C-alpha positions as a LaTeX table, in Angstrom:
\begin{tabular}{lrrr}
\hline
Residue & $x$ (\AA) & $y$ (\AA) & $z$ (\AA) \\
\hline
Unk1 & 10.22 & 28.70 & 9.10 \\
Unk2 & 13.07 & 28.80 & 11.59 \\
Unk3 & 13.57 & 25.06 & 11.11 \\
Unk4 & 14.31 & 25.67 & 7.42 \\
Unk5 & 16.65 & 28.61 & 8.06 \\
Unk6 & 18.03 & 28.24 & 11.59 \\
Unk7 & 20.59 & 31.00 & 10.99 \\
Unk8 & 17.87 & 33.65 & 10.92 \\
Unk9 & 17.61 & 33.77 & 14.72 \\
Unk10 & 21.39 & 33.78 & 15.29 \\
Unk11 & 23.83 & 36.66 & 15.34 \\
Unk12 & 25.56 & 37.55 & 12.06 \\
Unk13 & 28.73 & 35.50 & 12.51 \\
Unk14 & 27.01 & 32.40 & 13.86 \\
Unk15 & 24.38 & 32.68 & 11.15 \\
Unk16 & 27.07 & 32.81 & 8.45 \\
Unk17 & 28.73 & 29.75 & 9.95 \\
Unk18 & 25.43 & 27.81 & 9.92 \\
Unk19 & 24.76 & 28.80 & 6.30 \\
Unk20 & 28.23 & 27.53 & 5.31 \\
Unk21 & 27.45 & 24.28 & 7.07 \\
Unk22 & 23.94 & 23.83 & 5.62 \\
Unk23 & 23.80 & 25.73 & 2.29 \\
Unk24 & 27.46 & 26.10 & 1.17 \\
Unk25 & 26.57 & 26.97 & $-2.44$ \\
Unk26 & 25.01 & 30.24 & $-1.24$ \\
Unk27 & 28.26 & 31.53 & 0.31 \\
Unk28 & 30.08 & 34.24 & $-1.63$ \\
Unk29 & 33.86 & 34.45 & $-1.89$ \\
Unk30 & 33.81 & 37.49 & 0.40 \\
Unk31 & 31.88 & 35.54 & 3.01 \\
Unk32 & 34.27 & 32.59 & 2.61 \\
Unk33 & 37.15 & 34.98 & 3.32 \\
Unk34 & 35.42 & 36.10 & 6.54 \\
Unk35 & 35.17 & 32.46 & 7.54 \\
Unk36 & 38.75 & 31.74 & 6.41 \\
Unk37 & 37.25 & 28.83 & 4.51 \\
Unk38 & 40.28 & 27.70 & 2.47 \\
Unk39 & 38.58 & 24.84 & 0.62 \\
Unk40 & 35.96 & 27.26 & $-0.76$ \\
Unk41 & 38.55 & 29.91 & $-1.60$ \\
Unk42 & 40.92 & 27.49 & $-3.37$ \\
Unk43 & 38.06 & 26.02 & $-5.40$ \\
Unk44 & 36.93 & 29.52 & $-6.38$ \\
Unk45 & 40.49 & 30.50 & $-7.35$ \\
Unk46 & 40.92 & 27.41 & $-9.51$ \\
Unk47 & 37.58 & 27.86 & $-11.28$ \\
Unk48 & 38.41 & 31.49 & $-12.05$ \\
Unk49 & 41.91 & 30.76 & $-13.36$ \\
Unk50 & 43.77 & 32.44 & $-10.52$ \\
Unk51 & 47.21 & 31.41 & $-9.30$ \\
Unk52 & 47.11 & 28.97 & $-6.40$ \\
Unk53 & 49.56 & 28.97 & $-3.50$ \\
Unk54 & 50.80 & 25.40 & $-3.38$ \\
Unk55 & 49.90 & 23.40 & $-0.28$ \\
Unk56 & 52.04 & 20.92 & 1.62 \\
Unk57 & 51.10 & 18.20 & 0.95 \\
Unk58 & 49.42 & 18.80 & $-2.41$ \\
Unk59 & 45.65 & 19.05 & $-2.24$ \\
Unk60 & 43.16 & 18.25 & $-5.00$ \\
Unk61 & 43.44 & 21.76 & $-6.47$ \\
Unk62 & 47.23 & 21.58 & $-6.77$ \\
Unk63 & 46.94 & 18.23 & $-8.49$ \\
Unk64 & 44.14 & 19.39 & $-10.79$ \\
Unk65 & 46.28 & 22.34 & $-11.86$ \\
Unk66 & 49.26 & 20.04 & $-12.53$ \\
Unk67 & 47.28 & 17.54 & $-14.57$ \\
Unk68 & 44.64 & 19.62 & $-16.35$ \\
Unk69 & 46.33 & 22.99 & $-16.82$ \\
Unk70 & 49.96 & 21.85 & $-17.22$ \\
Unk71 & 49.40 & 18.38 & $-18.68$ \\
Unk72 & 51.69 & 16.80 & $-16.06$ \\
Unk73 & 51.00 & 13.08 & $-16.39$ \\
Unk74 & 53.21 & 12.19 & $-13.43$ \\
Unk75 & 50.47 & 13.53 & $-11.12$ \\
Unk76 & 47.65 & 11.48 & $-12.66$ \\
Unk77 & 47.59 & 8.69 & $-10.09$ \\
Unk78 & 47.77 & 11.11 & $-7.17$ \\
Unk79 & 44.84 & 13.09 & $-8.59$ \\
Unk80 & 42.84 & 9.91 & $-9.17$ \\
Unk81 & 43.30 & 9.00 & $-5.51$ \\
Unk82 & 41.83 & 12.25 & $-4.14$ \\
Unk83 & 38.98 & 12.95 & $-6.56$ \\
Unk84 & 35.38 & 12.18 & $-5.51$ \\
Unk85 & 33.92 & 9.16 & $-7.27$ \\
Unk86 & 32.03 & 10.99 & $-10.09$ \\
Unk87 & 35.09 & 13.03 & $-11.07$ \\
Unk88 & 37.32 & 9.98 & $-10.66$ \\
Unk89 & 35.19 & 8.19 & $-13.25$ \\
Unk90 & 35.55 & 11.16 & $-15.63$ \\
Unk91 & 39.33 & 11.08 & $-15.25$ \\
Unk92 & 39.47 & 7.35 & $-15.91$ \\
Unk93 & 37.30 & 7.80 & $-19.01$ \\
Unk94 & 39.77 & 10.38 & $-20.27$ \\
Unk95 & 42.69 & 8.03 & $-19.68$ \\
Unk96 & 41.05 & 5.04 & $-21.34$ \\
Unk97 & 39.91 & 7.15 & $-24.30$ \\
Unk98 & 43.50 & 8.12 & $-25.02$ \\
Unk99 & 44.34 & 4.56 & $-26.09$ \\
Unk100 & 42.59 & 5.12 & $-29.43$ \\
Unk101 & 41.97 & 8.84 & $-29.25$ \\
Unk102 & 38.24 & 8.23 & $-28.84$ \\
Unk103 & 36.35 & 10.30 & $-26.28$ \\
Unk104 & 32.66 & 11.07 & $-25.73$ \\
Unk105 & 31.74 & 14.25 & $-27.56$ \\
Unk106 & 31.00 & 16.06 & $-24.27$ \\
Unk107 & 34.62 & 15.54 & $-23.22$ \\
Unk108 & 36.18 & 16.13 & $-26.66$ \\
Unk109 & 34.45 & 19.53 & $-26.94$ \\
Unk110 & 35.51 & 20.61 & $-23.42$ \\
Unk111 & 38.36 & 23.01 & $-24.23$ \\
Unk112 & 39.56 & 22.94 & $-20.64$ \\
Unk113 & 40.46 & 19.25 & $-21.08$ \\
Unk114 & 42.41 & 19.63 & $-24.33$ \\
Unk115 & 45.81 & 20.08 & $-22.69$ \\
Unk116 & 45.40 & 16.82 & $-20.80$ \\
Unk117 & 43.98 & 14.99 & $-23.82$ \\
Unk118 & 46.87 & 16.14 & $-26.00$ \\
Unk119 & 49.36 & 15.01 & $-23.37$ \\
Unk120 & 47.69 & 11.59 & $-23.10$ \\
Unk121 & 47.28 & 10.94 & $-26.83$ \\
Unk122 & 50.05 & 10.63 & $-29.40$ \\
Unk123 & 48.30 & 9.63 & $-32.64$ \\
Unk124 & 50.28 & 7.20 & $-34.75$ \\
Unk125 & 47.95 & 7.35 & $-37.75$ \\
Unk126 & 45.73 & 9.73 & $-39.65$ \\
Unk127 & 43.59 & 11.94 & $-37.38$ \\
Unk128 & 40.00 & 12.58 & $-38.44$ \\
Unk129 & 40.09 & 16.38 & $-38.42$ \\
Unk130 & 36.34 & 16.63 & $-38.98$ \\
Unk131 & 35.29 & 15.04 & $-35.69$ \\
Unk132 & 35.58 & 18.22 & $-33.61$ \\
Unk133 & 37.78 & 21.31 & $-33.22$ \\
Unk134 & 40.04 & 19.35 & $-30.85$ \\
Unk135 & 40.71 & 16.71 & $-33.49$ \\
Unk136 & 41.33 & 19.46 & $-36.04$ \\
Unk137 & 43.98 & 20.99 & $-33.80$ \\
Unk138 & 45.52 & 17.56 & $-33.16$ \\
Unk139 & 45.59 & 16.91 & $-36.92$ \\
Unk140 & 47.29 & 20.24 & $-37.61$ \\
Unk141 & 49.99 & 19.60 & $-35.03$ \\
Unk142 & 50.53 & 16.09 & $-36.34$ \\
Unk143 & 50.97 & 17.38 & $-39.91$ \\
Unk144 & 53.53 & 19.94 & $-38.71$ \\
Unk145 & 55.43 & 17.33 & $-36.68$ \\
Unk146 & 55.56 & 15.10 & $-39.75$ \\
Unk147 & 57.05 & 17.96 & $-41.77$ \\
Unk148 & 59.77 & 18.46 & $-39.16$ \\
Unk149 & 60.48 & 14.73 & $-38.98$ \\
Unk150 & 60.99 & 14.55 & $-42.76$ \\
Unk151 & 57.82 & 12.71 & $-43.84$ \\
Unk152 & 56.14 & 15.01 & $-46.37$ \\
Unk153 & 53.90 & 12.26 & $-47.75$ \\
Unk154 & 52.19 & 11.61 & $-44.41$ \\
Unk155 & 52.19 & 15.35 & $-43.66$ \\
Unk156 & 50.42 & 16.06 & $-46.95$ \\
Unk157 & 47.78 & 13.43 & $-46.23$ \\
Unk158 & 47.11 & 14.81 & $-42.76$ \\
Unk159 & 47.05 & 18.45 & $-43.90$ \\
Unk160 & 44.63 & 17.54 & $-46.70$ \\
Unk161 & 42.16 & 16.17 & $-44.14$ \\
Unk162 & 41.81 & 19.66 & $-42.70$ \\
Unk163 & 40.91 & 21.22 & $-46.05$ \\
Unk164 & 38.17 & 18.79 & $-47.08$ \\
Unk165 & 34.91 & 20.64 & $-47.70$ \\
Unk166 & 32.94 & 18.17 & $-45.59$ \\
Unk167 & 35.06 & 19.11 & $-42.57$ \\
Unk168 & 34.75 & 22.88 & $-42.81$ \\
Unk169 & 31.99 & 23.05 & $-40.18$ \\
Unk170 & 34.29 & 21.49 & $-37.59$ \\
Unk171 & 37.64 & 22.94 & $-38.68$ \\
Unk172 & 38.19 & 26.63 & $-37.83$ \\
Unk173 & 39.07 & 28.82 & $-40.83$ \\
Unk174 & 42.45 & 29.79 & $-39.41$ \\
Unk175 & 43.44 & 26.12 & $-39.15$ \\
Unk176 & 42.42 & 25.58 & $-42.78$ \\
Unk177 & 44.80 & 28.38 & $-43.77$ \\
Unk178 & 47.62 & 26.74 & $-41.83$ \\
Unk179 & 46.81 & 23.42 & $-43.50$ \\
Unk180 & 47.06 & 25.03 & $-46.96$ \\
Unk181 & 50.47 & 26.45 & $-46.04$ \\
Unk182 & 51.60 & 23.01 & $-44.83$ \\
Unk183 & 50.26 & 21.34 & $-47.97$ \\
Unk184 & 52.21 & 23.71 & $-50.19$ \\
Unk185 & 55.46 & 23.03 & $-48.34$ \\
Unk186 & 54.87 & 19.25 & $-48.30$ \\
Unk187 & 54.15 & 19.19 & $-52.03$ \\
Unk188 & 57.45 & 20.94 & $-52.82$ \\
Unk189 & 59.28 & 18.43 & $-50.63$ \\
Unk190 & 57.50 & 15.56 & $-52.41$ \\
Unk191 & 58.52 & 16.98 & $-55.78$ \\
Unk192 & 62.16 & 16.68 & $-54.75$ \\
Unk193 & 61.72 & 12.95 & $-54.16$ \\
Unk194 & 60.40 & 12.00 & $-57.59$ \\
Unk195 & 62.40 & 11.42 & $-60.75$ \\
Unk196 & 59.45 & 11.84 & $-63.11$ \\
Unk197 & 59.33 & 15.37 & $-64.57$ \\
Unk198 & 55.56 & 15.17 & $-65.09$ \\
Unk199 & 54.93 & 13.99 & $-61.54$ \\
Unk200 & 57.27 & 16.67 & $-60.23$ \\
Unk201 & 55.32 & 19.28 & $-62.16$ \\
Unk202 & 52.02 & 18.06 & $-60.69$ \\
Unk203 & 53.41 & 18.35 & $-57.20$ \\
Unk204 & 54.62 & 21.89 & $-57.85$ \\
Unk205 & 51.28 & 22.89 & $-59.40$ \\
Unk206 & 49.55 & 21.56 & $-56.27$ \\
Unk207 & 52.02 & 23.46 & $-54.07$ \\
Unk208 & 51.29 & 26.72 & $-55.86$ \\
Unk209 & 47.53 & 26.15 & $-55.62$ \\
Unk210 & 47.75 & 25.50 & $-51.87$ \\
Unk211 & 49.94 & 28.56 & $-51.28$ \\
Unk212 & 47.44 & 30.69 & $-53.22$ \\
Unk213 & 44.57 & 29.39 & $-51.09$ \\
Unk214 & 46.53 & 30.23 & $-47.94$ \\
Unk215 & 47.34 & 33.74 & $-49.19$ \\
Unk216 & 43.70 & 34.30 & $-50.20$ \\
Unk217 & 42.77 & 34.16 & $-46.52$ \\
Unk218 & 45.09 & 37.10 & $-45.84$ \\
Unk219 & 48.16 & 37.66 & $-43.70$ \\
Unk220 & 51.62 & 39.00 & $-44.48$ \\
Unk221 & 53.38 & 35.67 & $-43.91$ \\
Unk222 & 51.05 & 33.69 & $-46.21$ \\
Unk223 & 51.44 & 36.33 & $-48.91$ \\
Unk224 & 55.23 & 36.34 & $-48.57$ \\
Unk225 & 55.31 & 32.55 & $-48.73$ \\
Unk226 & 53.35 & 32.70 & $-51.99$ \\
Unk227 & 55.81 & 35.22 & $-53.48$ \\
Unk228 & 58.78 & 33.04 & $-52.49$ \\
Unk229 & 57.20 & 29.95 & $-54.05$ \\
Unk230 & 56.30 & 31.76 & $-57.27$ \\
Unk231 & 59.81 & 33.16 & $-57.62$ \\
Unk232 & 61.37 & 29.77 & $-56.92$ \\
Unk233 & 59.01 & 27.97 & $-59.33$ \\
Unk234 & 59.63 & 30.59 & $-62.00$ \\
Unk235 & 63.39 & 30.09 & $-61.95$ \\
Unk236 & 65.01 & 27.54 & $-64.23$ \\
Unk237 & 65.53 & 24.11 & $-62.74$ \\
Unk238 & 69.31 & 24.47 & $-62.79$ \\
Unk239 & 69.29 & 27.87 & $-61.08$ \\
Unk240 & 66.89 & 26.96 & $-58.29$ \\
Unk241 & 68.40 & 26.77 & $-54.86$ \\
Unk242 & 66.98 & 24.79 & $-52.01$ \\
Unk243 & 63.39 & 25.70 & $-51.13$ \\
Unk244 & 63.03 & 24.03 & $-47.75$ \\
Unk245 & 63.21 & 25.98 & $-44.51$ \\
Unk246 & 66.60 & 25.07 & $-42.97$ \\
Unk247 & 65.29 & 25.50 & $-39.43$ \\
Unk248 & 62.73 & 22.77 & $-40.11$ \\
Unk249 & 65.43 & 20.68 & $-41.79$ \\
Unk250 & 67.36 & 20.57 & $-38.51$ \\
Unk251 & 64.22 & 19.94 & $-36.43$ \\
Unk252 & 63.79 & 23.44 & $-34.99$ \\
Unk253 & 61.10 & 26.10 & $-35.14$ \\
Unk254 & 61.43 & 28.82 & $-37.75$ \\
Unk255 & 63.85 & 31.51 & $-36.55$ \\
Unk256 & 64.51 & 29.74 & $-33.22$ \\
Unk257 & 67.47 & 30.80 & $-31.10$ \\
Unk258 & 70.17 & 28.31 & $-30.18$ \\
Unk259 & 70.46 & 26.82 & $-33.67$ \\
Unk260 & 74.29 & 26.77 & $-33.60$ \\
Unk261 & 74.45 & 24.71 & $-30.43$ \\
Unk262 & 71.66 & 22.49 & $-31.74$ \\
Unk263 & 73.58 & 21.86 & $-34.98$ \\
Unk264 & 76.69 & 20.85 & $-33.06$ \\
Unk265 & 74.69 & 18.43 & $-30.93$ \\
Unk266 & 72.95 & 16.86 & $-33.95$ \\
Unk267 & 76.29 & 16.60 & $-35.77$ \\
Unk268 & 77.71 & 14.58 & $-32.86$ \\
Unk269 & 74.63 & 12.37 & $-32.81$ \\
Unk270 & 75.23 & 11.49 & $-36.49$ \\
Unk271 & 78.86 & 10.58 & $-36.02$ \\
Unk272 & 79.78 & 8.23 & $-38.86$ \\
Unk273 & 76.76 & 9.19 & $-41.00$ \\
Unk274 & 78.44 & 11.39 & $-43.60$ \\
Unk275 & 75.23 & 12.02 & $-45.55$ \\
Unk276 & 73.31 & 13.28 & $-42.51$ \\
Unk277 & 76.24 & 15.44 & $-41.45$ \\
Unk278 & 76.53 & 16.90 & $-44.95$ \\
Unk279 & 72.80 & 17.80 & $-45.02$ \\
Unk280 & 73.17 & 19.39 & $-41.60$ \\
Unk281 & 76.11 & 21.48 & $-42.77$ \\
Unk282 & 74.12 & 22.68 & $-45.80$ \\
Unk283 & 71.18 & 23.72 & $-43.61$ \\
Unk284 & 73.47 & 25.49 & $-41.14$ \\
Unk285 & 75.20 & 27.30 & $-44.00$ \\
Unk286 & 71.86 & 28.55 & $-45.35$ \\
Unk287 & 70.96 & 29.92 & $-41.92$ \\
Unk288 & 74.32 & 31.69 & $-41.68$ \\
Unk289 & 73.87 & 33.19 & $-45.14$ \\
Unk290 & 70.40 & 34.49 & $-44.26$ \\
Unk291 & 71.77 & 35.97 & $-41.06$ \\
Unk292 & 74.23 & 38.04 & $-43.08$ \\
Unk293 & 71.55 & 39.27 & $-45.51$ \\
Unk294 & 69.20 & 42.22 & $-45.12$ \\
Unk295 & 66.00 & 40.14 & $-45.28$ \\
Unk296 & 67.03 & 37.80 & $-42.47$ \\
Unk297 & 64.74 & 34.81 & $-42.00$ \\
Unk298 & 62.19 & 36.22 & $-44.47$ \\
Unk299 & 64.08 & 34.51 & $-47.30$ \\
Unk300 & 62.67 & 31.20 & $-46.05$ \\
Unk301 & 59.17 & 29.79 & $-46.52$ \\
Unk302 & 57.75 & 30.19 & $-43.01$ \\
Unk303 & 55.96 & 27.42 & $-41.21$ \\
Unk304 & 53.81 & 27.90 & $-39.36$ \\
Unk305 & 52.53 & 31.26 & $-40.62$ \\
Unk306 & 51.01 & 31.84 & $-37.17$ \\
Unk307 & 52.46 & 29.64 & $-34.43$ \\
Unk308 & 49.80 & 30.71 & $-31.92$ \\
Unk309 & 47.22 & 28.71 & $-33.86$ \\
Unk310 & 48.98 & 25.48 & $-32.97$ \\
Unk311 & 48.86 & 26.10 & $-29.24$ \\
Unk312 & 46.39 & 24.13 & $-27.11$ \\
Unk313 & 44.10 & 26.69 & $-25.40$ \\
Unk314 & 44.48 & 26.99 & $-21.65$ \\
Unk315 & 41.05 & 27.11 & $-20.05$ \\
Unk316 & 39.57 & 26.01 & $-16.74$ \\
Unk317 & 37.53 & 22.83 & $-17.25$ \\
Unk318 & 33.98 & 22.18 & $-16.17$ \\
Unk319 & 34.59 & 18.46 & $-15.86$ \\
Unk320 & 36.84 & 16.95 & $-13.16$ \\
Unk321 & 36.09 & 19.81 & $-10.73$ \\
Unk322 & 34.78 & 18.43 & $-7.40$ \\
Unk323 & 31.58 & 20.01 & $-6.05$ \\
Unk324 & 31.73 & 22.39 & $-3.11$ \\
Unk325 & 31.39 & 20.52 & 0.17 \\
Unk326 & 29.88 & 21.99 & 3.33 \\
Unk327 & 32.16 & 23.78 & 5.75 \\
Unk328 & 33.53 & 21.21 & 8.22 \\
Unk329 & 32.26 & 21.48 & 11.78 \\
Unk330 & 34.23 & 23.95 & 13.87 \\
Unk331 & 32.37 & 23.72 & 17.18 \\
Unk332 & 33.60 & 21.10 & 19.66 \\
Unk333 & 32.06 & 17.67 & 19.25 \\
Unk334 & 30.45 & 16.32 & 22.43 \\
Unk335 & 32.31 & 13.24 & 23.58 \\
Unk336 & 30.74 & 10.00 & 24.77 \\
Unk337 & 31.77 & 10.72 & 28.36 \\
Unk338 & 30.19 & 14.16 & 28.23 \\
Unk339 & 26.96 & 12.69 & 26.87 \\
Unk340 & 26.86 & 10.17 & 29.73 \\
Unk341 & 27.30 & 12.98 & 32.25 \\
Unk342 & 24.45 & 14.92 & 30.64 \\
Unk343 & 22.20 & 11.86 & 30.75 \\
Unk344 & 23.07 & 11.25 & 34.43 \\
Unk345 & 22.25 & 14.84 & 35.37 \\
Unk346 & 18.97 & 14.63 & 33.46 \\
Unk347 & 18.07 & 11.38 & 35.27 \\
Unk348 & 18.74 & 12.97 & 38.68 \\
Unk349 & 16.60 & 15.97 & 37.79 \\
Unk350 & 13.75 & 13.72 & 36.64 \\
Unk351 & 13.89 & 11.72 & 39.86 \\
Unk352 & 13.80 & 14.94 & 41.90 \\
Unk353 & 10.73 & 16.00 & 39.93 \\
Unk354 & 9.00 & 12.71 & 40.71 \\
Unk355 & 9.77 & 13.06 & 44.42 \\
Unk356 & 8.54 & 16.65 & 44.73 \\
Unk357 & 5.49 & 16.46 & 42.46 \\
Unk358 & 2.22 & 15.20 & 44.05 \\
Unk359 & 0.59 & 12.30 & 42.19 \\
Unk360 & $-2.63$ & 13.00 & 40.28 \\
Unk361 & $-5.59$ & 10.71 & 40.84 \\
Unk362 & $-7.50$ & 9.32 & 37.93 \\
Unk363 & $-10.93$ & 10.94 & 38.26 \\
Unk364 & $-12.62$ & 8.47 & 35.91 \\
Unk365 & $-11.75$ & 5.26 & 37.75 \\
Unk366 & $-11.95$ & 4.41 & 41.45 \\
Unk367 & $-9.08$ & 2.75 & 43.19 \\
Unk368 & $-9.41$ & $-1.05$ & 43.29 \\
\hline
\end{tabular}
């Protein structure tokens, strides 16, 4: 019926306009371009991961990109203010869940929200890696951060949580390999902190076992790490050099540029702490020695074996995205004054009709 599809009796352009007003979900991106419908086009671009031209002032799509894709927490309040109520509730649930790192499963499994969740949550204690792939990734990053901050005991505990058999359904295999590599490194570091020869031997046995498990999953780096550990373990105690990765010792990524400037800055920060400055000098010297050798950084146990596995995936979320609203009216709105004029003209025309139209007598009743 025409009433159900009023655009069918209009010309093409007017029909398209009416469809955008009445059934916006049926409009394609090409049709939105014909209408120059920016709200539709910007929503489509965001949902398909395209680059957005920033608006002045920021609109909801700019703010969504800042918060969800970039993890910019400074834009949270501004986004909250412009989101429709259902999406506003979702955002507030995400923020409140970050207090304890507890989110509904539907949100925790939404990969497009992981960047924001990781920015909101900084776990202070052991992360349950078996809850979901997001928690597994958070656990892996926490274990690595603990290694860099010099806490091998906590790092070992966190890395172990990723390798538990009961968690294998939720923890991707590549993260388990990284956890084995971390466990091996943490065990060697723990061995250095014990005075008991038997306990030290247990730590080194555990390190070798973890490195073997990592190498068993393949990869040149994991295999090289295993060779380095075996050679180091096979040497006499007195002839062993340092095993740790000096880049990690100074708080940098393996093989990172800018290590000389970083060492100078850290040295100044530890002014008066002769022990810390001495350890820094040793680490810097090991880097310089490796730089002069043929093998370069390959003389160091490499963590992580594959840094890309630690990166939070960047995906467009399903949650938080406002629904498409109808195209705003573009035809002029009739004002109150114009409506009064129309009513006045109609009244005059009706009166003229009454004056010029002869009255009809009621044939069923006589006049009284």
